[in-house]
KOLVOKOL-59212 format. One record per residue: residue number from 0; residue in three letters; x, y, z of N, C-alpha, C, O in turn. Coordinates in pm, 1 decimal, always signed. Layout:
! KOLVOKOL-59212
SITE     n   res        npx        npy        npz       capx       capy       capz        cpx        cpy        cpz        opx        opy        opz
SITE   NUM   ALA          X          Y          Z          X          Y          Z          X          Y          Z          X          Y          Z
...
This chain:
! KOLVOKOL-59212
SITE     n   res        npx        npy        npz       capx       capy       capz        cpx        cpy        cpz        opx        opy        opz
SITE     0   MET      +83.4     -114.4       +0.0       +0.0       +0.0       +0.0      +89.1     +122.3       +0.0     +200.0     +121.2      +53.3
SITE     1   ARG      +36.8     +229.6      -62.3     +114.0     +353.8      -73.0      +30.8     +469.8      -19.7      -90.0     +476.4      -42.1
SITE     2   LEU      +96.5     +560.6      +50.8      +31.0     +679.6     +104.3      +82.2     +803.7      +32.6     +201.5     +816.2       +4.9
SITE     3   SER       -9.8     +895.4       +2.9      +30.4    +1023.3      -55.1      -60.5    +1133.1       -1.6     -170.1    +1107.3      +48.1
SITE     4   ARG      -11.9    +1255.7      -13.0      -90.2    +1373.1      +27.1      -53.3    +1486.1      -67.4      +64.4    +1514.7      -89.5
SITE     5   ASP     -154.9    +1549.5     -122.5     -134.1    +1660.4     -216.1      -44.2    +1619.9     -332.1      +35.6    +1700.6     -380.0
SITE     6   GLY      -56.6    +1494.9     -377.7      +21.5    +1446.7     -490.8     +164.2    +1407.5     -458.3     +238.3    +1366.0     -547.4
SITE     7   ARG     +204.2    +1419.7     -333.2     +340.5    +1382.8     -292.3     +337.3    +1250.8     -217.4     +255.7    +1232.2     -127.1
SITE     8   ILE     +424.9    +1160.0     -254.1     +431.9    +1028.8     -190.1     +487.1    +1043.8      -48.4     +591.9    +1105.1      -27.8
SITE     9   ILE     +416.0     +987.6      +48.1     +462.3     +983.8     +187.0     +547.3     +859.1     +208.7     +652.2     +864.7     +272.9
SITE    10   GLY     +501.3     +747.1     +154.7     +574.8     +622.9     +169.0     +487.7     +502.7     +139.2     +368.5     +515.4     +111.6
SITE    11   SER     +548.9     +386.5     +145.2     +479.6     +259.5     +124.6     +490.7     +177.9     +251.2     +583.9     +195.9     +329.6
SITE    12   GLY     +396.2      +88.6     +271.0     +401.1       +5.3     +389.4     +282.0      -86.0     +400.0     +224.2     -126.8     +299.3
SITE    13   THR     +244.7     -118.7     +524.3     +137.7     -212.5     +553.1      +41.6     -150.8     +653.3      +83.9      -93.5     +753.8
SITE    14   VAL      -87.5     -162.5     +625.9     -188.0     -117.3     +722.2     -187.1     -216.0     +838.4     -202.9     -336.5     +818.8
SITE    15   ASP     -168.6     -164.0     +959.4     -158.0     -247.6    +1078.3     -288.3     -252.5    +1157.2     -308.1     -342.2    +1239.2
SITE    16   GLY     -378.8     -154.9    +1132.2     -505.8     -152.8    +1202.9     -590.6      -35.8    +1158.6     -541.4      +60.4    +1099.7
SITE    17   THR     -719.0      -45.9    +1187.9     -813.3      +61.9    +1157.4     -917.9      +68.0    +1268.0     -937.8      -28.4    +1341.9
SITE    18   THR     -983.8     +181.5    +1277.9    -1100.4     +190.5    +1365.0    -1220.0     +135.4    +1287.5    -1217.4     +134.4    +1164.5
SITE    19   PRO    -1323.8      +89.8    +1355.9    -1439.8      +32.6    +1286.9    -1503.3     +125.9    +1183.5    -1556.4      +79.2    +1082.8
SITE    20   ASP    -1498.1     +256.5    +1207.5    -1558.5     +350.1    +1112.5    -1460.8     +397.1    +1005.1    -1498.2     +475.4     +917.8
SITE    21   GLY    -1336.6     +350.5    +1010.2    -1237.7     +385.6     +909.1    -1181.9     +526.3     +921.9    -1113.7     +573.1     +830.7
SITE    22   SER    -1208.9     +595.3    +1032.3    -1162.3     +732.3    +1047.3    -1014.8     +741.8    +1085.8     -953.6     +847.6    +1071.1
SITE    23   ILE     -957.9     +632.4    +1134.9     -816.8     +627.9    +1173.0     -756.7     +497.9    +1119.9     -817.4     +391.3    +1129.2
SITE    24   ILE     -634.8     +509.3    +1063.6     -560.1     +388.8    +1026.5     -421.6     +397.4    +1088.5     -367.6     +506.4    +1107.6
SITE    25   TRP     -365.3     +283.1    +1119.2     -228.3     +272.3    +1165.2     -150.1     +202.2    +1056.2     -192.8      +99.5    +1003.5
SITE    26   VAL      -35.7     +258.5    +1023.0      +45.2     +208.2     +912.3     +188.6     +188.7     +959.2     +244.7     +274.3    +1027.6
SITE    27   VAL     +247.3      +75.6     +922.0     +390.7      +54.0     +940.6     +454.4      +81.9     +805.8     +440.9       +3.0     +712.2
SITE    28   LEU     +524.3     +194.8     +796.0     +589.0     +232.4     +670.9     +717.3     +152.2     +652.2     +787.0     +121.1     +748.8
SITE    29   ASP     +747.2     +119.4     +527.7     +870.0      +46.0     +496.9     +990.1     +122.3     +552.5    +1004.0     +242.6     +530.6
SITE    30   GLY    +1076.0      +51.4     +624.3    +1195.0     +110.8     +681.3    +1174.6     +171.8     +819.6    +1270.9     +218.1     +880.6
SITE    31   TRP    +1051.5     +173.0     +870.3    +1021.4     +226.4    +1002.9     +997.6     +110.3    +1098.1     +941.9       +8.1    +1057.9
SITE    32   SER    +1038.1     +124.1    +1221.8    +1014.9      +17.6    +1319.6     +885.4      +38.9    +1397.4     +835.4      -53.4    +1461.6
SITE    33   GLU     +831.0     +161.0    +1391.6     +707.3     +190.9    +1464.0     +596.6     +222.8    +1365.0     +622.7     +261.7    +1251.2
SITE    34   ARG     +473.1     +205.9    +1409.3     +360.9     +239.5    +1322.4     +321.5     +385.3    +1341.6     +346.2     +444.6    +1446.6
SITE    35   ARG     +259.8     +441.9    +1238.2     +212.6     +580.2    +1242.2      +61.4     +581.5    +1230.6       +2.5     +495.2    +1165.6
SITE    36   MET       -0.5     +678.9    +1293.5     -145.3     +692.5    +1290.2     -182.5     +806.4    +1195.5     -121.4     +913.2    +1197.6
SITE    37   PHE     -283.9     +781.4    +1112.6     -336.1     +882.5    +1022.1     -485.3     +895.0    +1044.7     -557.1     +795.0    +1049.1
SITE    38   HIS     -532.4    +1020.1    +1059.2     -674.8    +1047.7    +1073.9     -735.7    +1080.9     +939.0     -665.6    +1125.6     +848.3
SITE    39   ARG     -864.4    +1059.6     +925.4     -935.1    +1095.9     +803.1     -909.8    +1243.4     +769.3     -895.2    +1278.4     +652.2
SITE    40   GLU     -904.7    +1328.7     +870.2     -884.0    +1471.5     +850.0     -743.9    +1506.3     +799.7     -718.9    +1620.7     +761.8
SITE    41   ASP     -652.4    +1409.5     +798.8     -517.6    +1432.5     +746.0     -516.6    +1435.4     +593.4     -417.1    +1474.0     +532.0
SITE    42   TYR     -628.1    +1394.2     +532.7     -643.2    +1393.2     +385.7     -529.8    +1317.5     +317.2     -472.8    +1363.7     +218.3
SITE    43   VAL     -498.8    +1201.3     +371.5     -398.0    +1113.5     +313.5     -467.9    +1014.9     +220.9     -569.4     +955.2     +256.7
SITE    44   ARG     -412.7     +999.1     +102.8     -467.3     +904.9       +6.1     -398.9     +769.5      +25.5     -276.2     +760.7      +30.2
SITE    45   VAL     -480.1     +664.7      +36.6     -429.3     +528.1      +53.2     -454.3     +453.3      -76.5     -568.5     +440.3     -120.7
SITE    46   GLU     -346.5     +404.0     -137.7     -357.8     +326.3     -260.0     -312.4     +183.7     -231.5     -202.6     +161.1     -180.7
SITE    47   ILE     -397.3      +89.2     -264.6     -366.5      -51.2     -239.6     -292.5     -110.0     -359.6     -336.4      -95.5     -473.7
SITE    48   ASN     -181.1     -175.7     -333.3     -106.0     -244.7     -439.5     -175.8     -374.4     -473.3     -218.1     -447.6     -383.8
SITE    49   ALA     -188.3     -403.3     -600.1     -251.8     -528.5     -641.8     -148.8     -632.0     -678.4     -184.3     -743.8     -715.9
């Protein structure tokens, strides 16, 4: 999966968790040892790799 904001790539990684309503996701970005939290209000685009 890949994250971007305003057309700029933030990074790639794995979704580690979500809230039931999808308003928050936790992502472990490639090369990071800790997960990061993103809120719906952060306007981050999540693209799933096929």
